[in-house]
C-alpha positions as CSV (number, residue, x, y, z in Angstrom):
1,X,36.6,-15.0,5.2
2,X,34.5,-15.5,8.8
3,X,31.9,-17.8,8.4
4,X,28.2,-16.7,8.6
5,X,25.9,-17.5,11.7
6,X,22.6,-18.5,11.5
7,X,20.0,-18.1,13.8
8,X,16.6,-19.7,13.2
9,X,13.1,-18.4,15.1
10,X,10.8,-21.1,15.5
11,X,7.2,-20.6,17.0
12,X,5.0,-23.0,19.6
13,X,1.4,-23.2,20.9
14,X,-0.3,-20.6,18.9
15,X,0.4,-18.0,16.0
16,X,0.6,-14.4,16.2
17,X,2.8,-14.4,19.2
18,X,5.3,-11.8,17.2
19,X,8.3,-14.1,15.5
20,X,8.6,-11.4,13.2
21,X,8.9,-8.9,16.1
22,X,11.2,-11.0,18.1
23,X,13.5,-11.7,14.9
24,X,13.6,-8.1,14.1
25,X,14.5,-6.9,17.7
26,X,17.2,-9.5,18.1
27,X,18.6,-8.2,14.8
28,X,18.5,-5.1,16.0
29,X,20.7,-5.4,18.7
30,X,23.0,-7.5,17.1
31,X,23.2,-4.5,14.5
32,X,23.7,-1.9,17.2
33,X,26.8,-4.0,18.1
34,X,28.2,-3.6,14.9
35,X,27.3,-6.8,13.1
36,X,25.9,-7.1,9.5
37,X,22.5,-8.7,10.1
38,X,19.6,-9.9,7.8
39,X,16.5,-11.7,8.5
40,X,14.4,-13.7,6.0
41,X,11.2,-15.4,6.6
42,X,10.1,-19.0,5.2
43,X,6.3,-19.4,4.9
44,X,4.5,-22.8,4.8
45,X,1.7,-21.7,2.6
46,X,1.5,-23.0,-0.9
47,X,0.7,-19.5,-2.9
48,X,3.9,-18.7,-4.8
49,X,3.8,-15.3,-3.1
50,X,1.4,-13.0,-1.0
51,X,0.5,-10.7,-4.1
52,X,-2.5,-12.7,-4.9
53,X,-3.9,-13.3,-1.4
54,X,-7.0,-11.0,0.1
55,X,-5.5,-8.4,2.6
56,X,-8.2,-10.0,5.1
57,X,-6.3,-13.4,4.5
58,X,-2.8,-12.2,5.1
59,X,-2.6,-8.4,6.0
60,X,-0.7,-6.0,3.5
61,X,1.5,-7.8,1.0
62,X,4.8,-6.0,1.2
63,X,7.0,-4.7,-1.7
64,X,10.7,-4.9,-2.0
65,X,13.5,-2.7,-4.1
66,X,13.6,-5.4,-6.7
67,X,9.9,-6.0,-6.8
68,X,9.2,-9.1,-4.5
69,X,5.6,-9.0,-3.4
70,X,6.5,-10.4,0.2
71,X,5.1,-11.0,4.0
72,X,4.4,-8.0,5.8
73,X,6.9,-9.1,8.4
74,X,9.9,-7.8,5.8
75,X,8.1,-4.6,6.5
76,X,9.1,-4.8,10.0
77,X,12.3,-5.9,9.3
78,X,13.4,-2.9,7.0
79,X,11.7,-0.3,10.0
80,X,14.1,-2.1,12.6
81,X,17.1,-2.4,10.5
82,X,16.9,0.6,7.7
83,X,18.2,-2.3,5.2
84,X,16.3,-3.2,2.3
85,X,15.4,-6.8,1.9
86,X,14.8,-8.6,-1.5
87,X,13.4,-11.5,-3.3
88,X,15.7,-13.8,-1.6
89,X,14.5,-12.3,1.9
90,X,11.0,-14.1,1.8
91,X,10.4,-17.9,0.5
92,X,7.2,-20.0,0.3
93,X,6.4,-23.7,0.0
94,X,5.0,-22.7,-3.5
95,X,8.0,-21.2,-4.6
96,X,10.2,-24.3,-3.6
97,X,8.0,-26.7,-5.3
98,X,7.5,-24.5,-8.1
99,X,11.6,-24.3,-8.6
100,X,12.1,-28.3,-7.8
101,X,9.2,-28.8,-10.3
102,X,10.9,-26.9,-13.3
103,X,14.4,-28.7,-12.2
104,X,12.6,-32.2,-12.4
105,X,11.5,-31.0,-15.9
106,X,14.5,-29.5,-17.0
107,X,15.9,-33.2,-16.3
108,X,18.3,-31.9,-13.8
109,X,17.6,-34.9,-11.0
110,X,18.8,-37.3,-13.8
111,X,15.6,-39.6,-13.6
112,X,15.8,-40.1,-10.0
113,X,12.3,-40.2,-8.1
114,X,11.8,-36.2,-6.7
115,X,11.0,-36.8,-3.1
116,X,10.3,-34.0,-0.1
117,X,13.8,-36.0,1.2
118,X,16.2,-35.0,0.0
119,X,14.7,-33.0,-3.2
120,X,12.6,-30.4,-1.2
121,X,14.7,-29.7,1.9
122,X,17.7,-29.4,-0.4
123,X,15.9,-26.7,-2.0
124,X,14.9,-25.0,1.2
125,X,18.3,-25.3,2.6
126,X,19.8,-23.7,-0.3
127,X,17.7,-20.5,-0.1
128,X,18.2,-20.5,3.6
129,X,22.0,-20.0,3.0
130,X,21.5,-17.8,-0.1
131,X,22.2,-14.3,1.8
132,X,24.9,-16.1,4.0
133,X,26.6,-17.0,1.0
134,X,26.7,-13.3,-0.4
135,X,29.5,-12.7,2.1
136,X,27.2,-9.3,3.0
137,X,26.7,-10.9,6.3
138,X,27.6,-12.1,9.6
139,X,24.7,-13.3,10.9
140,X,21.2,-14.4,9.2
141,X,18.2,-14.7,10.8
142,X,15.6,-17.3,9.6
143,X,12.0,-16.7,10.7
144,X,10.1,-20.2,9.9
145,X,6.2,-19.4,9.8
146,X,3.3,-21.3,11.2
147,X,3.8,-23.2,14.3
148,X,5.7,-26.5,15.1
149,X,3.6,-29.5,14.6
150,X,1.8,-28.0,11.9
151,X,2.1,-30.6,8.9
152,X,2.8,-27.8,6.3
153,X,5.9,-26.8,8.4
154,X,7.4,-30.1,8.7
155,X,9.6,-30.0,5.5
156,X,11.1,-26.5,7.1
157,X,11.5,-28.0,10.4
158,X,13.6,-30.9,8.8
159,X,15.6,-28.7,6.7
160,X,16.5,-26.5,10.3
161,X,17.6,-29.5,11.5
162,X,19.7,-30.9,8.6
163,X,21.0,-27.7,8.5
164,X,22.2,-27.4,12.4
165,X,24.2,-30.8,11.2
166,X,25.7,-29.5,8.1
167,X,26.8,-26.2,9.9
168,X,28.6,-27.7,12.9
169,X,28.7,-26.8,16.4
170,X,28.4,-22.8,17.2
171,X,27.4,-22.0,13.7
172,X,23.6,-22.2,14.2
173,X,21.0,-22.1,16.8
174,X,17.2,-22.2,17.4
175,X,15.1,-19.5,19.4
176,X,11.6,-20.8,20.2
177,X,8.9,-18.5,20.7
178,X,6.5,-19.9,22.9
179,X,3.2,-19.0,25.3
180,X,3.1,-18.8,28.9
181,X,-0.8,-18.5,29.3
182,X,-2.1,-16.8,32.5
183,X,-5.4,-18.5,33.9
184,X,-7.4,-16.4,35.6
185,X,-9.0,-18.8,37.3
186,X,-6.5,-20.6,39.2
187,X,-4.3,-16.9,39.2
188,X,-1.2,-18.6,37.9
189,X,1.2,-18.7,34.9
190,X,1.1,-22.1,33.1
191,X,4.3,-23.8,31.7
192,X,2.9,-26.8,30.4
193,X,2.0,-25.6,26.6
194,X,5.5,-24.3,26.4
195,X,6.8,-27.8,27.8
196,X,4.5,-29.7,25.1
197,X,6.0,-26.9,22.3
198,X,9.4,-27.9,22.9
199,X,8.6,-31.6,23.1
200,X,7.2,-31.5,19.6
201,X,10.1,-29.3,18.3
202,X,12.8,-32.4,20.1
203,X,11.0,-35.1,18.2
204,X,11.4,-33.7,14.8
205,X,14.8,-33.7,16.3
206,X,15.7,-30.2,17.1
207,X,16.8,-28.6,20.7
208,X,15.6,-25.0,21.5
209,X,18.6,-23.2,22.6
210,X,16.6,-20.1,23.7
211,X,13.4,-19.8,24.9
212,X,11.4,-16.5,24.3
213,X,8.2,-16.6,26.4
214,X,5.4,-14.5,25.5
215,X,3.4,-13.8,28.5
216,X,1.1,-11.2,30.0
217,X,2.6,-11.1,33.6
218,X,6.2,-11.0,34.8
219,X,7.6,-14.7,35.0
220,X,9.1,-15.5,38.5
221,X,12.9,-16.9,39.0
222,X,10.8,-20.1,40.2
223,X,9.1,-20.2,37.2
224,X,12.0,-19.5,34.8
225,X,13.9,-22.2,36.5
226,X,11.0,-24.9,35.8
227,X,11.1,-23.8,32.3
228,X,14.8,-24.2,32.0
229,X,14.8,-27.4,33.7
230,X,11.9,-29.0,31.9
231,X,12.8,-27.6,28.6
232,X,16.4,-28.5,28.7
233,X,17.5,-24.7,28.3
234,X,20.4,-22.7,30.4
235,X,18.7,-20.8,32.9
236,X,19.5,-17.3,31.0
237,X,18.3,-18.4,27.8
238,X,14.9,-18.0,29.4
239,X,13.7,-15.0,28.0
240,X,10.5,-13.0,29.1
241,X,8.8,-11.3,26.2
242,X,6.3,-9.6,28.2
243,X,3.2,-7.3,26.3
244,X,4.7,-3.7,25.4
245,X,3.0,-0.6,24.5
246,X,4.5,-0.6,21.5
247,X,6.7,-2.7,19.2
248,X,9.5,-0.2,19.3
249,X,9.7,-1.1,22.7
250,X,10.7,-4.9,22.2
251,X,14.4,-4.3,21.5
252,X,15.2,-2.4,24.7
253,X,13.1,-5.2,26.5
254,X,15.0,-8.0,24.9
255,X,18.6,-6.2,25.6
256,X,17.5,-6.0,29.6
257,X,16.8,-10.1,29.0
258,X,20.1,-10.6,27.6
259,X,18.7,-12.3,24.4
260,X,21.7,-10.7,22.3
261,X,24.3,-11.8,24.7
262,X,22.8,-15.1,25.0
263,X,23.0,-15.8,21.5
264,X,26.3,-14.3,20.6
265,X,27.7,-16.9,23.4
266,X,26.2,-19.6,21.6
267,X,27.0,-18.5,18.3
268,X,30.7,-18.0,19.9
269,X,30.9,-14.6,18.8
270,X,32.1,-11.7,20.9
271,X,29.8,-9.2,22.6
272,X,31.7,-6.5,21.3
273,X,30.8,-3.2,22.8
274,X,27.2,-2.3,24.4
275,X,24.5,-2.0,21.6
276,X,24.3,1.6,20.1
277,X,20.6,2.6,20.4
278,X,21.3,6.4,20.8
279,X,18.8,7.0,17.7
280,X,16.2,4.8,18.4
281,X,16.0,5.6,21.7
282,X,15.7,9.4,20.6
283,X,12.9,8.2,18.7
284,X,11.2,6.3,21.4
285,X,11.4,9.5,23.5
286,X,9.9,11.4,20.7
287,X,7.1,9.0,20.3
288,X,6.4,9.0,23.5
289,X,6.3,12.3,24.5
290,X,4.5,14.1,22.1
291,X,3.8,18.2,22.1
292,X,0.3,17.7,19.9
293,X,-2.2,15.5,18.9
294,X,-3.9,15.0,15.6
295,X,-6.3,12.9,13.9
296,X,-6.0,11.6,10.7
297,X,-8.7,9.5,8.5
298,X,-7.9,6.3,6.9
299,X,-10.2,5.7,4.4
300,X,-10.1,2.3,2.9
301,X,-11.7,-1.1,2.0
302,X,-10.0,-3.2,4.1
303,X,-10.1,-1.5,7.6
304,X,-11.6,-4.2,9.6
305,X,-7.8,-5.8,9.4
306,X,-5.6,-3.2,11.1
307,X,-2.7,-5.6,9.2
308,X,-4.2,-4.7,5.9
309,X,-2.3,-1.3,6.6
310,X,0.5,-2.3,8.3
311,X,2.9,0.1,6.8
312,X,0.8,3.0,6.7
313,X,0.0,3.0,10.3
314,X,4.0,2.5,11.1
315,X,4.9,5.1,9.1
316,X,2.6,7.4,11.0
317,X,4.5,6.4,13.8
318,X,7.5,7.3,12.3
319,X,6.4,10.9,10.6
320,X,4.4,11.7,14.1
321,X,8.0,11.2,16.2
322,X,9.8,13.4,13.8
323,X,7.1,16.2,14.3
324,X,6.5,15.4,18.1
325,X,3.4,14.7,17.1
326,X,0.9,11.9,18.4
327,X,-1.2,10.4,15.2
328,X,-4.6,9.3,15.6
329,X,-5.8,7.0,13.0
330,X,-9.4,6.8,12.7
331,X,-10.2,4.0,10.3
332,X,-13.3,4.8,7.8
333,X,-14.6,2.0,5.6
334,X,-15.3,3.7,1.8
335,X,-18.0,1.3,1.4
336,X,-20.4,3.2,3.9
337,X,-19.4,6.7,3.1
338,X,-22.3,8.6,1.5
339,X,-23.2,12.3,0.2
340,X,-25.4,12.2,3.8
341,X,-22.9,10.9,6.2
342,X,-19.5,12.4,4.7
343,X,-19.8,15.6,6.9
344,X,-19.9,13.4,9.9
345,X,-17.5,11.0,9.1
346,X,-14.7,13.1,7.8
347,X,-15.5,16.9,8.9
348,X,-13.8,16.6,12.2
349,X,-10.5,15.0,11.1
350,X,-7.3,16.9,10.6
351,X,-6.0,15.1,7.6
352,X,-7.5,12.2,5.4
353,X,-5.5,9.6,3.7
354,X,-7.3,7.5,0.9
355,X,-5.8,4.2,0.9
356,X,-4.3,1.8,-2.0
357,X,-6.6,-1.2,-2.9
358,X,-8.1,-3.1,-5.9
359,X,-11.3,-3.6,-7.2
360,X,-14.9,-1.8,-7.6
361,X,-16.0,-1.7,-4.2
362,X,-16.4,1.5,-1.8
363,X,-14.9,3.4,-5.1
364,X,-17.5,5.7,-5.2
365,X,-17.2,6.3,-1.3
366,X,-13.6,7.3,-1.8
367,X,-14.8,9.9,-4.5
368,X,-17.0,11.7,-2.1
369,X,-14.6,11.7,0.2
370,X,-12.2,13.2,-1.5
371,X,-14.6,15.9,-2.9
372,X,-15.0,16.6,0.5
373,X,-11.5,17.1,1.7
374,X,-10.7,19.1,-1.5
375,X,-13.8,21.7,-1.0
376,X,-13.2,22.0,2.6
377,X,-9.4,22.3,2.6
378,X,-8.5,19.5,4.6
379,X,-4.8,18.1,4.1
380,X,-5.3,14.9,2.1
381,X,-2.8,11.8,0.7
382,X,-3.9,9.8,-1.9
383,X,-1.6,6.4,-2.4
384,X,-1.8,4.2,-5.5
385,X,-5.8,3.7,-5.8
386,X,-6.2,7.0,-3.6
387,X,-4.0,9.1,-6.0
388,X,-6.3,7.5,-9.0
389,X,-9.4,8.2,-7.3
390,X,-8.4,11.9,-6.7
391,X,-7.8,12.3,-10.7
392,X,-11.4,10.8,-11.1
393,X,-12.7,13.2,-8.5
394,X,-11.2,16.5,-10.0
395,X,-12.3,15.1,-13.8
396,X,-15.7,15.0,-12.7
397,X,-16.0,18.1,-10.8
398,X,-13.6,20.4,-12.2
399,X,-12.7,19.4,-15.7
400,X,-16.2,18.4,-16.7
401,X,-16.0,15.2,-17.6
402,X,-18.8,13.8,-16.3
403,X,-19.0,10.4,-15.5
404,X,-15.3,10.1,-15.8
405,X,-13.8,6.7,-14.3
406,X,-11.0,4.1,-14.4
407,X,-11.4,1.4,-16.8
408,X,-10.7,-1.2,-13.5
409,X,-14.3,-0.4,-12.4
410,X,-15.7,0.7,-16.1
411,X,-14.1,-0.8,-18.9
412,X,-16.6,1.4,-21.0
413,X,-16.0,4.8,-19.5
414,X,-17.1,7.6,-21.5
415,X,-13.7,9.6,-20.0
416,X,-11.1,6.8,-18.8
417,X,-8.7,9.0,-16.8
418,X,-7.5,5.7,-15.4
419,X,-6.4,3.3,-17.8
420,X,-4.5,0.0,-17.7
421,X,-0.9,0.1,-18.6
422,X,-0.1,-0.6,-22.0
423,X,2.6,-3.2,-20.4
424,X,-0.4,-4.9,-18.7
425,X,-2.8,-5.4,-21.6
426,X,-1.7,-8.7,-22.7
427,X,-1.5,-10.1,-19.5
428,X,-3.9,-12.9,-18.4
429,X,-2.0,-13.9,-15.1
430,X,-2.2,-12.4,-11.8
431,X,0.4,-13.3,-9.9
432,X,3.8,-11.2,-10.2
433,X,2.9,-9.3,-13.1
434,X,1.9,-5.6,-12.0
435,X,4.5,-2.7,-12.0
436,X,6.4,-3.9,-9.1
437,X,9.8,-2.5,-7.4
438,X,11.5,0.6,-7.4
439,X,10.8,3.4,-10.3
440,X,12.5,6.9,-11.0
441,X,10.5,10.0,-10.5
442,X,11.3,13.6,-11.4
443,X,9.6,16.2,-9.2
444,X,8.8,19.7,-10.5
445,X,10.6,22.6,-8.7
446,X,8.0,24.5,-6.4
447,X,5.7,22.0,-5.9
448,X,4.5,20.4,-2.7
449,X,6.3,17.2,-3.6
450,X,9.1,19.1,-4.2
451,X,8.8,20.7,-1.0
452,X,8.5,17.7,1.2
453,X,11.7,15.6,-0.7
454,X,13.8,18.8,-1.0
455,X,15.4,17.5,-4.1
456,X,14.2,16.6,-8.0
457,X,14.9,12.9,-8.1
458,X,13.6,10.4,-6.5
459,X,13.2,6.3,-6.4
460,X,10.0,4.7,-5.1
461,X,8.1,1.2,-4.7
462,X,5.3,0.1,-7.2
463,X,2.3,-2.2,-7.3
464,X,-0.1,-1.4,-9.7
465,X,-1.5,-1.8,-13.0
466,X,-3.3,0.9,-14.0
467,X,-2.0,4.5,-14.3
468,X,-3.0,8.0,-15.1
469,X,-4.1,8.3,-18.9
470,X,-1.9,10.8,-20.5
471,X,-4.4,11.6,-23.4
472,X,-6.2,13.8,-20.3
473,X,-3.2,15.2,-19.1
474,X,-3.4,18.8,-20.9
475,X,-7.4,19.0,-20.2
476,X,-6.8,18.2,-16.7
477,X,-3.7,20.3,-15.8
478,X,-6.2,23.2,-17.8
479,X,-8.4,22.5,-15.1
480,X,-6.0,23.2,-12.1
481,X,-4.8,19.5,-11.6
482,X,-0.6,19.5,-11.4
483,X,1.3,16.9,-12.6
484,X,4.3,17.3,-10.5
485,X,6.0,14.1,-10.6
486,X,6.9,12.3,-14.1
487,X,8.6,9.0,-14.6
488,X,11.3,10.2,-16.9
489,X,11.2,7.0,-18.9
490,X,8.0,6.1,-19.5
491,X,6.5,9.4,-18.9
492,X,4.0,7.9,-16.6
493,X,2.5,10.9,-14.1
494,X,3.4,9.4,-10.7
495,X,2.4,12.7,-8.6
496,X,-0.8,14.9,-9.0
497,X,-1.3,17.9,-6.5
498,X,-3.3,20.9,-5.9
499,X,-1.6,24.7,-5.7
500,X,-1.7,26.4,-2.8
501,X,-4.1,28.6,-3.9
502,X,-6.7,26.3,-4.4
503,X,-5.9,24.0,-1.6
504,X,-3.4,24.2,1.9
505,X,-2.1,20.3,0.8
506,X,-3.0,17.9,-1.4
507,X,-1.2,15.5,-3.0
508,X,-1.9,12.0,-4.6
509,X,1.1,9.6,-5.6
510,X,0.9,6.6,-7.7
511,X,3.6,4.5,-5.8
512,X,4.2,3.6,-2.3
513,X,5.5,5.6,0.0
514,X,4.7,3.8,3.3
515,X,6.9,0.8,2.2
516,X,10.3,2.9,2.7
517,X,9.4,4.7,5.9
518,X,11.9,3.1,8.9
519,X,12.5,4.3,12.4
520,X,16.0,5.8,11.2
521,X,14.5,7.6,7.8
522,X,10.8,8.4,8.6
523,X,9.4,9.1,5.1
524,X,9.6,12.8,3.8
525,X,6.3,12.4,2.5
526,X,4.5,11.5,5.3
527,X,6.3,13.5,7.6
528,X,5.1,16.6,5.3
529,X,1.5,15.2,5.1
530,X,1.6,15.2,9.1
531,X,2.8,18.6,9.5
532,X,0.2,20.3,7.1
533,X,-2.3,18.1,9.2
534,X,-0.7,19.8,12.6
535,X,-1.2,23.1,11.0
536,X,-4.8,22.5,10.0
537,X,-5.4,21.6,13.1
538,X,-3.8,24.6,14.8
539,X,-5.4,27.0,12.2
540,X,-9.0,25.9,13.4
541,X,-8.5,26.0,16.8
542,X,-10.4,28.9,18.5
543,X,-8.1,31.6,19.7
544,X,-8.4,32.8,23.3
545,X,-8.0,36.8,23.7
546,X,-6.7,37.8,27.2
């Protein structure tokens, strides 16, 4: 069996340079050359996973098929590669230490003093090789979170150093992503921050094999030569990563720079045929040349930080390209929606998505927005909490269940149409205890949701504690609400919608469709929602008579 090769992606100078996008782009190019590739992320924070983090802290929490709550970079990996990730693809310092402490408690270290080296580094190395040892991948790309020189990153950097030594020549390389800033006053790009970053990496015993330089301006040949000389890398291994209009341009930009060829050469792997990016470039072509433009409102509680709803925003790009539409997303903070301003905030939109979230803040604003779009026939998609708010709105205003609510917002609600799931009632710990991962759902034929998926049995990813209360199902259905998707095992209502006679397109789903949308497979529900929003726009445009 061929030996799995490893690529480590580290970052220097500053955070948020886009290590995840560079890792995903390199993986895409290697995959397009016929290699089996996966990407994993090692995060230096002490949380066991991002599940308990506020979205303002770390952006959205991405959920995998097997129910792991992970870093949002795993979303980029899946969207680029169209390959599902798992629990093994995201590891945090918290998880590493938790595992080592559990082993110590079980006596597995035979009374030895447990230390960072070798016990913590051995645990990290073991996890770095987990996916490689399955035999499913030719190349494993590992992104190391944070920047070189951070105290919390040191055990990871040391583990990479040891692992490169263990793997031997041509079996592991380091791609170092750094910043080449432009000083406007001097009118030139400066290489010194990159030199210092590479020096810091070398002090940890690691030599960068490839340098990826984030920049706002083109790197001249002289500057590339200077970087190569001072940072001790080959001239062709100095890769420019200039600002792009969309993250989906980056694979093509890295192809032109030869990043994949340099990586393969250093790993002693054949370049094989040229990368097959036909489908990718067809998507880009549609994305960049839309025939129409629509405006969709994203009503949420964390709209100040774009990364809070990263997968939703990317799903609109995929579905927009599929419909040859540019989707302009207008973020609307639900806390600031009231009866007096709802028309001003929502009335001009072609469609409205009410986003997921937790807690009582901004809830009434979401309900006011949903009532407005229902009464004004604006296409609506509610995800998770958004679906639950649609149920509450309908219960209050159509089923005569005045003051209906969720027990999450009001434990003493008169009509708890949304209630804590039975499986959640005895749980006191927050982390990793929700209903997570892929669950089946059966769709009713002849409904909007069935029309979107064009099949009866689907599987979607979940992340929630509260559910539709089946005690009110009959009453709500009699009032006109359709329960069009149900989990076959638990009988949990997964999808609600309104009949076409009452509303052109109104759907709420308990699951998170945004987690499964990729460039190669845009999510059918987002495609249907964007199409309905476009039809709504066209129907409202003034018709010219000649």
